[in-house]
C-alpha positions in Angstrom: -0.2 0.1 0.0 1.2 3.6 -0.8 0.7 5.6 2.5 1.5 9.7 2.7 2.6 11.2 5.3 3.0 14.8 6.6 3.7 16.5 9.8 4.4 19.6 11.3 7.5 20.0 14.0 4.7 18.5 16.7 4.6 15.5 15.0 7.9 15.3 13.3 9.4 12.9 15.5 6.4 10.5 15.2 6.3 10.8 12.0 9.4 9.5 11.8 8.6 6.2 14.0 5.5 5.8 12.0 7.6 6.0 8.2 9.7 3.0 10.0 7.1 0.8 11.0 5.1 1.8 7.4 8.3 0.8 6.0 9.2 -2.6 8.1 5.7 -3.7 7.2 6.3 -3.7 3.3 4.2 -0.4 2.6 5.5 2.5 0.4 6.2 5.6 1.9 5.2 9.2 0.6 7.1 11.1 3.2 5.9 14.8 2.1 7.7 16.3 5.8 8.3 18.2 7.6 12.1 17.0 7.2 12.7 18.5 11.1 11.5 19.7 14.6 12.4 23.1 13.2 8.5 25.2 13.8 6.2 25.3 10.4 2.6 25.8 10.1 1.2 22.7 9.4 -1.9 23.3 7.2 0.1 22.9 3.5 1.7 19.5 4.9 -2.0 18.2 5.6 -2.9 19.8 2.3 -0.3 17.4 0.2 -1.3 14.5 1.9 -5.2 14.9 1.0 -3.7 15.9 -2.4 -1.8 12.4 -2.7 -4.9 10.6 -2.1 -7.4 12.7 -4.3 -4.7 12.8 -7.4 -4.8 8.3 -6.5 -0.6 9.0 -6.3 -1.3 6.9 -2.9 -3.6 5.1 -1.1 -4.0 6.3 2.5 -2.4 9.3 4.3 -1.2 9.9 7.8 -1.6 13.4 8.9 0.4 14.6 12.4 0.7 16.7 15.0 0.3 18.1 18.3 -3.1 17.3 19.0 -3.6 16.1 15.8 -6.9 18.0 15.7 -5.6 21.6 13.2 -4.1 18.3 11.2 -7.4 16.6 10.3 -9.3 19.6 10.0 -6.8 20.8 7.4 -6.6 17.8 5.6 -10.7 18.0 5.4 -10.3 20.8 3.2 -9.1 18.6 0.8 -12.2 17.9 -1.6 -12.5 14.0 -1.2 -10.7 14.0 2.1 -12.0 11.8 5.2 -9.7 12.4 8.1 -9.8 11.4 10.9 -8.6 12.5 14.5 -8.0 8.8 16.2 -7.2 8.7 20.2 -7.5 4.7 20.5 -7.2 1.4 18.3 -11.6 1.4 18.3 -11.9 5.0 17.0 -9.7 3.6 14.1 -11.2 0.7 13.1 -14.8 2.6 13.3 -13.6 5.6 11.2 -12.0 3.4 8.6 -15.6 0.7 8.6 -18.1 3.5 8.9 -16.8 6.3 7.4 -14.4 5.0 4.9 -12.0 7.4 5.9 -8.4 7.9 4.0 -6.2 9.9 6.6 -5.6 8.9 10.1 -4.8 12.3 11.9 -2.6 11.6 15.9 -1.2 13.5 18.4 2.2 13.3 18.9 1.6 15.1 22.1 -1.1 13.4 23.3 -0.8 9.7 22.7 2.8 7.5 23.3 4.7 5.7 20.5 3.0 2.1 21.0 -0.4 3.6 21.0 0.3 5.2 17.8 1.4 2.4 16.2 -1.1 0.2 17.7 -3.9 3.1 16.4 -2.2 3.0 12.7 -2.5 -0.7 12.7 -5.8 -1.5 13.2 -6.5 2.1 10.4 -5.1 0.0 8.0 -6.3 -3.5 8.8 -9.7 -2.3 8.8 -11.6 -1.8 5.5 -14.7 -0.3 4.3 -18.3 -1.9 5.2 -20.3 -0.3 3.0 -23.8 -1.3 3.0 -25.7 1.4 4.8 -22.8 3.7 5.6 -22.0 3.8 2.0 -25.7 6.0 2.0 -23.6 7.9 4.4 -20.5 8.7 2.7 -22.3 9.4 -0.3 -24.2 11.9 1.8 -21.4 13.4 3.1 -19.8 13.9 -0.6 -22.8 15.5 -2.4 -22.7 17.9 1.0 -18.6 18.6 0.1 -19.9 19.2 -3.5 -22.4 21.7 -2.4 -20.3 23.6 -0.6 -18.1 23.5 -3.1 -20.1 24.7 -5.8 -22.2 27.7 -4.3 -18.8 29.2 -3.3 
């Protein structure tokens, strides 16, 4: 699987751990930065991750920051991204199963590395359940389309 990664300075160290973990699992990594713990603004990195997914250059994405909250919000501004901020394995699994989430947001100041990697594994292992959830995901897409066209 090809996975795009993006982080700000607060998520930089955890991004490196995520990249190592993914590579050891045989995944291809698209590291979109940042490349150090020097202060940077997160929105461009998160948007870049989303654009790689929507453009078909990545299957899934992971955005990382201090809390993960801003990163999730920024990624979700890209039309077609469904980013989920997850703090445990259950929310990661449900984000994929029920919402067809294609970006995982992680907070490095909230999660330890071991838990973050367990959340990542749960996110990657789960698939979209479809069925009644497909209708809801389609409704989200319709709202997104309406908002983009009404501006």
